[in-house]
N, C-alpha and C positions, 0 to 999 in steps of 0.2 A: 528387405532392403532397409538399411539404416539411413538416418537423416544425413549423415556424412557421405555415405556412398551415393545416395540419391542426388546430392547436391554437387558431387565431384564431376566436373564436366571435361571430357576430353576436348582439347583444342578450343576451349571457350575463350572469347576475347578477354584479355587481361583487364580491360577497363570495366568489365561487368563483374569481376570477382569482388567479394567482400572479405575484409580481413577477419580471421577467426576471432571469436570472443575469448577474452582472457579468463574471465570469471567462469565458475561452474554454472551450469544451467539452473534456472529457477525451478522449472517444471520439466520432469523427465517421464517419458512413456517408454517402457522397455518390453518389447515382445508382446504387445497386447493383441490378443485374439478374442473375438466375441462371437459365439455361436448361438443362433436361434434355431428352432426346429426347421431343418431343411435349408438353412441360410448361414453362410459365413459372412457376418456383417463387417468384421475386421479380421485381417489376416497378418499377424506378426508385425504390427506397426511399431516402429521406433521413432521417437521424436525428442528433441531437446529444445525447449523454449526458454529464451533469455529474459532476464529481469528488464523491466521498462521497455518491452518490445510489443509492437502491434503485430500479432501473428494471425494469419488467416488460414482456415481449413476450407479448401476449395474443391468442388467436384460436382458431378451431376447428381440428380435425385437418386437415392438408393446406394450411394457410394460408401456410406459409413461415417460421414463427417459428424452428423448429429449424434449418432451412437457414441462416437469418441468424445464428444463434448459432454454427454451425460455421464460417461465413465469418469472424466475429469471432475465433474461436479459431485459424483458419488451417488447419482440416481440409478446407475447401472453398475454391475460388477463385471469385470472381465472374466472370460472363461479361463484364460491363462495370461500371464504377464503381470506387470505391476506399474504403479504410478508413484512417483517420488516428488516431494516438494522440498527443495534445498537439500537433496540427498536423504531425506527422511521419508520412509514409505508411508503413503496415505491410502493405499489401495482399498483397505477395508474400513476406513473411517467413514462415519455417517456424514451426510452433507452439512449438517449444522456444526460439525466439529472440524471442518476444513476452512482455512482462511481464504476461501474462494467464494465468489458470489455469481449467481447466474441470472441473466436478464432474458426473459422469454419473449417470443414474437408478439404475444397478446398484450404485453405491458402489464396487465392485471392490476390496474389502479383501483383503489377503493372509491366508488362513485360518490359516497356520502361524505368524503373527507376533502379538505382543501389540499392544494399543492403542498403547503408546509406540513400538514398533518400526514399526508402520504409519505413524504420524505422522512419524517421523524419517526414513523411507525417502527421500523426495525431497531432504532436506537432505544425506543421505549421498551421493546421486548427484551433488549439486552440490559435494561435497567441502567442506562447511562444517566448520570445526574442531569437535572433539568438545565442548569446553566451551561454545562458542556454540550448538552444536546442542542440547545438553541444556537450556540456559537457555531457548531458544526453545520447545522442546517442553514444558517445565514451564509456561511462560507460557500457551501455547495450551491445555494440559490444564485449567488453572484457568479460562480464559475460557470454554471449552465445557463446564465442569462435569463433567470426565471424570477428575479426579485420582484418585478412589477406584477407577476401573476401569482404570488405566494398565497393569496387569500381566495383564489378562484377554485372552483371544483372542476374535475376533468371534463365534464360536458360543455364547459365554456372555453376549452382550449383547442387550438389547432392540432392537426396530426403531428406536426413537428414538435410542438410544445409538450404533448403527451409523451412523445418518445423521450424528450429530455427529462421529464419528471421521472420516468422509469429508470433512466440512467442515473439521475441524481440520487434516487432511493437506493440504488445499488452501490454507488460510489461513496455515499456518506458513511457507510460502515467500514470504509477503508480496507477493502480486501487486498490480499497480495496479488490476486489474479481476478479479473472480471471476465466471465464467459458470456458471450452474446450469440444467440441462435437466430440467424437471419434478422438482425435488428431493424433493417430498413425495408423489409419486404412489404409492409403495409402502406408505404408512402408512394405518392405519385413520382414520376420520373424526375421532375424539376426539383421537388423537395428532397428526393433521395440524394441528388447530386450535392445539394447544400449541406445535408446532414452527414455526408461522407467526410467533408472537410471539418464539420463540427466534431465528429467522433475523433478524428485525428488530433484536433486541437485539445479536446478533453483528455485524451490519452497522454499527450505531451505535458499538459498542465498538471495533471494529477500524479504523473510518474507511476501509474499502475499498469501492470502487464495486461493487455487486452488479447483475448483469444476469440476470434469471431468466425462463425460458420456462415458461408455464403455459397450460392451457386452462380453468382454474378461475377464473371471474370473481370469486367471493368471496375467493379466495386473493389475487388481484392487488389487489383493493380494500383488503384488510386490510394487506398488506405494503408496497406500492409507494409511493414518493414521486410517481412519474409512470408512466403506462402508455401503451404504443403498441399500438393495436388493428390487427390485420392481417386481411385476408380475400382469399383467392385471390391471394396474393402482393403485394397492394397495401396501402399504409398508409392507414388510414381516418381515424384521429384520434390525437393525442398530447396528454396533459395529466394533471393531478392527478386522483386518483380521483373527487373530488366533482364536478369539471367534466365528466368523461365520463358520470357517472351522472345528473347533473341537467341537463346541456346537451349531449346527443349531437348530432353534426352531421348524421347521416343515420339512416335506418331500421335499417340493419344494426347500428350501434353501439347504438342504443336497444334493439333486440331482443336483442342478444347479452349485454349487461351487465344483469343483473337481469331482472325481469319488467316488462312494459309493456302498457298498453291502447292500441290504435290505432283511430282513427276517421277513415276516408277520406272526403274531400269536395272541395269547390271553394272557392278563395279568394274571399271577398267582403269589402267594407269592414268592418273590425273583427274579422275572424276567418275562420271556415270554415262553409260550408253543407254539412251532413251529411245524407244521405238517412235519413229516419225520425226524426232527432233535431233537425232544424232548424238554427238559427244557434248556433254555439259560439264564444264570445269567445276571442281569442288574438292574439298579436303576430306579424305577418308576418316572415319572414326577410328579410334584405337582398336587393334585386334581384327580389323576388317581384312577380307581376303579377296583377291581377284575372282571375278565370276559370281560373287555373292549378290543376291537380290537386295536392292536398297531403294530408298526414296530420297529425292532431293526436294527440300522444303524451302519455299521463298515467300516472304510476306508480301501482300499486295502493294504496300507502300514502297517496297524496295524495287518493284518492277517499273520500268519506263516503257511507254508505248508511243512510238513516233512514226510519222509517214516515211521518214528516212532513217537510216541506221543511227541510233542514239550513240553519242560519243561517250567514251570512258567505260564501256561495258565489255566484260570478257565473255559473257554468254549472250548470243543473239539468235532469236527464232522468229520466223515470219508467221503472220497470222491475219485474221480478218475480224473486225469488230462486229459483234452480233447483237449487243444490247448495251444500253447506257442507263444508269440509275443516278438521279440527281439527289445530293444530300445537303445542298446549301454551301457549306464551306469546302466541299470537294465532291467528286463524282466517282462512281464505280464503272469501270469500262470492262466489259466481258469480251474476251478475245478467243476465237476458235483457233486452236493450234493443231498442226498435223499429228495424227495418231493418238490424240487425247480424247477421252470420253467426255470430259467436262471442259468448258471454256476456262481459260486463265482469268483471274481477277486482278485488275490493275486499279489502284487508288490514285487518282490524279487531282491536283489542286484546281480550284476554279480558274486561276490565272493560266495554268497549262491548257485547260479546256478552251479558254478564250483564244489562245494562240493556235491550237491544233484543230479545234472544232470537230471533235469525234462524232461519227455518225455510223449507223449500221451499214455494213457492206464495205467500209473503208479498210484498205490494206495498210497494215502497220507492221513494224518490227519491234518486238518486245526484247528488252535487254536488262541485264543486271550484273553487278560485280560478283566475282567469286566469293568474296567475304560475306555477301548478303544471303547466300544460300547455305543450307545445312543438310548434310547427308545423314540420314537416319537408317538404322538397321534394327528392326523390332524382332 
């Protein structure tokens, strides 16, 4: 599956589409396969990454995303396929000969060196003149908000500061592409949220292409301009976050990114026939045929659950509240529906809950608009 074919969406909402890039891609992956004994880590992956883009490789553990990052960095060689930088093949170049830099999860800071010395180390190894070296280090210290910490050693820094030092050390060498392997994995949830925006700011300010590996769907949605979703070494879909979230191409992408309700049934004119629920309206995928098995996918926040029939919904199904989970800003309402093995999940705002007062055993009608459901055929 190519990046173009993976991102081409039948019947995708036009507002989610992104205009094609005019310039040639900065970094290209062509037919890359990586075999280990008894394992196909990557299977014919094609990608085109643009200049000045924040690009995320997303997938569960073992999907091949870190292997692909190491191939881009030159630490692994593909079994077949090639890697190009600005249309020049770099597949067999050693890591030190590629204008790419990689930041590892561990940060690997020198404990006996100050922040300034850690950042300057790579420039010293490249024999950059001292005046130029100091100018570039001062510049990146300011960009990463580390000027006041320049003379401290790593053991006197917070987790977020250590992460920024590792970033600064990579960025000061001015790579064409910065590769990041789970860069926020070691941070607590609150700090991770702050650093997501910090990474996005740094990428924008430095105009360097970032390629980040993550298994955190929310992290990818917040930071990336485009996301490549992988599963068991195969590319599933590539596109902007909104496109992947609102218009997934298959059940894996729909289930992996965010939460989703699935209703399995059979394609009939105008939608899907679902056991226990009857006819649910929906738009068929291209090349679909009557009688085919299919799944209707609906996001929890697109579902409405009311004591009376909710207005403006083309699909209406009756059910019973079985459980409620409080999240602060909103609540999760689990609704048992006829013929379904699992309760449907509805995300309702706190203000809706104040009005409806959901409780276990309560009879409700769940509804949604046709446009908010997506019929999938895997």
